[in-house]
Each structure stands twice: as C-alpha cells, then as structure tokens.
C-alpha positions as CSV (number, residue, x, y, z in Angstrom):
1,X,-8.0,17.0,-14.4
2,X,-4.9,16.4,-12.3
3,X,-1.5,16.6,-14.1
4,X,0.5,13.4,-14.0
5,X,3.9,13.8,-12.3
6,X,6.7,12.2,-14.3
7,X,8.6,11.6,-11.1
8,X,5.8,9.2,-10.0
9,X,6.0,7.3,-13.3
10,X,9.8,7.1,-13.0
11,X,9.5,5.8,-9.4
12,X,7.0,3.2,-10.4
13,X,9.1,2.0,-13.3
14,X,12.3,1.8,-11.3
15,X,11.1,0.4,-8.0
16,X,8.1,-1.9,-8.9
17,X,7.4,-4.9,-11.1
18,X,11.0,-5.9,-11.6
19,X,10.2,-9.0,-13.6
20,X,7.9,-7.0,-15.9
21,X,10.8,-4.7,-16.9
22,X,12.8,-7.8,-18.0
23,X,9.7,-9.3,-19.6
24,X,9.5,-6.4,-22.0
25,X,12.5,-7.9,-23.8
26,X,11.3,-11.5,-23.8
27,X,11.4,-13.4,-27.1
28,X,7.7,-14.4,-26.6
29,X,5.0,-12.0,-27.7
30,X,2.7,-13.4,-25.0
31,X,5.3,-12.6,-22.2
32,X,5.9,-9.1,-23.6
33,X,2.2,-8.3,-23.5
34,X,1.9,-9.6,-19.9
35,X,4.9,-7.6,-18.9
36,X,3.5,-4.4,-20.5
37,X,0.2,-4.9,-18.8
38,X,1.8,-5.4,-15.4
39,X,3.9,-2.2,-15.8
40,X,0.8,-0.3,-16.9
41,X,-1.1,-1.6,-13.8
42,X,1.8,-0.7,-11.5
43,X,2.0,2.9,-12.9
44,X,-1.8,3.3,-12.6
45,X,-1.7,2.0,-9.0
46,X,1.1,4.4,-8.1
47,X,-0.6,7.4,-9.7
48,X,-4.1,6.7,-8.3
49,X,-3.6,4.5,-5.2
50,X,-6.7,2.7,-3.8
51,X,-8.1,4.3,-0.7
52,X,-6.8,2.6,2.5
53,X,-9.2,0.4,4.4
54,X,-10.7,1.9,7.5
55,X,-9.3,-0.1,10.4
56,X,-12.3,0.9,12.6
57,X,-14.7,-0.8,10.2
58,X,-15.9,-4.2,11.4
59,X,-15.6,-7.1,8.9
60,X,-18.8,-8.9,8.0
61,X,-18.7,-12.7,8.5
62,X,-18.6,-14.7,5.4
C-alpha cells in the first residue's frame, strides 16, 4: 500500500474547494455535511487522480 503524503492533503485543502472550507463552519448541519463530503472527494481526487483520457481514442457516436 502506498503511503499518503501529507503535502498532497495540505495542497488539496488549501487550493481546492474553497466554498467547502467555509461550509465546514456553516450553522446548518446539512451544509456542514455537504462541505465535508466535498473536501473528502477533493482530497481523494488529488491523492488518486483519474487516468487521463487518451486523445488518440476515437469517440463513439451517441
């Protein structure tokens, strides 16, 4: 298992999901939960980014 780098988490917290950081202190429980979920998703995305799409792959028509 790969060790999680604290610098990646720090970067994700400081540079992404600005509204979510403010939302953690919202008076509404619902907003706090949404903000926490958004921050968690941002951190997960920064630690395990999705593979980039292959630009040579042709798109299928819908």
